C-alpha positions, 0 to 999 in steps of 0.5 A: 464140504462147506467151510466150517469155522470152529469156535474159540479153537485157539483158546480151546486148543491152548487150554485142552492141549494134550501135553502127554499121550493119552485119549482126547474125547470130543463129545460133540465132534461135529465137522471135526475142526476142534478134534483135528487141531487137538490131534495136530498139537498132541503127541504121536501117541495121542488118540481121539474118541469122537462122539456125535448124535448126528450120523452124517456129522460122524461121516464127515468128521471121519473124512476130515480126520482120515489122515490120522488113521487108527489114532481116531475112533468114532462112535454114534451116541450122545454125550450124556452117555459118554461114560458108556460110549467111552467104555465100549471104545476101550477108553478108561480115562481121558487127558482132555474132553471137549463139548461144543454145544453149537450147531455145525455149518452142515446142520444149519445149511445142508441137513434139511432138518429145519434148524435154520429159520432162513430156509423152508424145510421140514420141521424136524430139528433132531440131531439124530434123525433116526430116533425121537419125536420131531419139532413138528411132533412136539408142536402138534402134541404139547399143551399150549402152556408147556410150549410157552414154558419151553419158549420162556425157559429155553429161549428166554422169549419175552413173548412166549405166551403170545407165540404159544397161543398163535401156534395153538390157533394155527395147529387147530387148522393144520399141522405146523410141518415146515419152518415157514409155518413156525416163522409165520406163527412167530411173526403173527404173534410178536408185535412188529414194533417188538421185533429185535433189530440185530436178530431174526424175530424167530431166533429164540423160538427156534433155539427153544424148540430145538433144545426141547426136541433134543432134550439138551438141558437134561443131557448137558446136566447129566453129561457134565459130572459123568465127563468130569469123572472120565478125566484122569488126574491132571485132565481137563474138561472144556465146554463151549456154550452159546447162550446164558441158560447153557452157561449157567448149567456149566457154571453150576456143575463146575462149581459143584465139582470144585466144592468137592476139592478134586477139581479146579476151574482154570479161569474166574470168568468164561472166555469169549471170542475176540473182535477178530473172530466175531468179525470172521464168524458172526455165529461165534458172538455168543460163545463162552468157554469154561474149562475145569481141571481134575487135580493131580492129587485130591 
């Protein structure tokens, strides 16, 4: 199993640590790193419900957390359906909930689903490979204007129209079926002088396509109020996001919850990784953690 470094693990553990027994919910359990630490610092009667859309992630998390025995319950599903998944698992309320919106090392390096532009793989990008259209399907069927919109809104890609036009030209000749096909389209569309120095020229495009394939924006917006509603009094919800669009959704949702007077944010600004963590784990550089608490008395 490849090494996986959970992002902001110390900060998330400190803020979400279950100081009394009860259910902790990891709605994006991934490789189980955050879940493992929360179980370690929790009390003996702390239990964990781990949810993920990726069946292989659940299997690997199960291996990692096997030593905790029946304190761990795993379910295949999306965090947008967290209330229903929790009810099915017998979880009426949670003392802590975590949503980590990043990709795992397994997904990037081993899944073969085309999450990384550094490998020539099938253009899939589905978190759950058992359902829904693939990235190749979307890029083959969406109108050019819609592809440009997705690239601009989800990836904040300045050259969205040029890339969408090149994708359209290429797919008229042959279906874009691999990551190499998409990378080539981006490189052809973006002027060489405009390529970013610190990141790959296709980074924003891959991010945007992945978000579209998995309906991440809609899922996050639906999940946040539902997750907050699952908290018991004094319970906390933490979200780790990785780009400004996700963070804006979290910020707005938390602000709306605070306006109702039943919740309070725990910090005025999101927590970011320190220099040591960014050095050890470059993928953490864009991470932001926000935490909100359901007040003891409304």
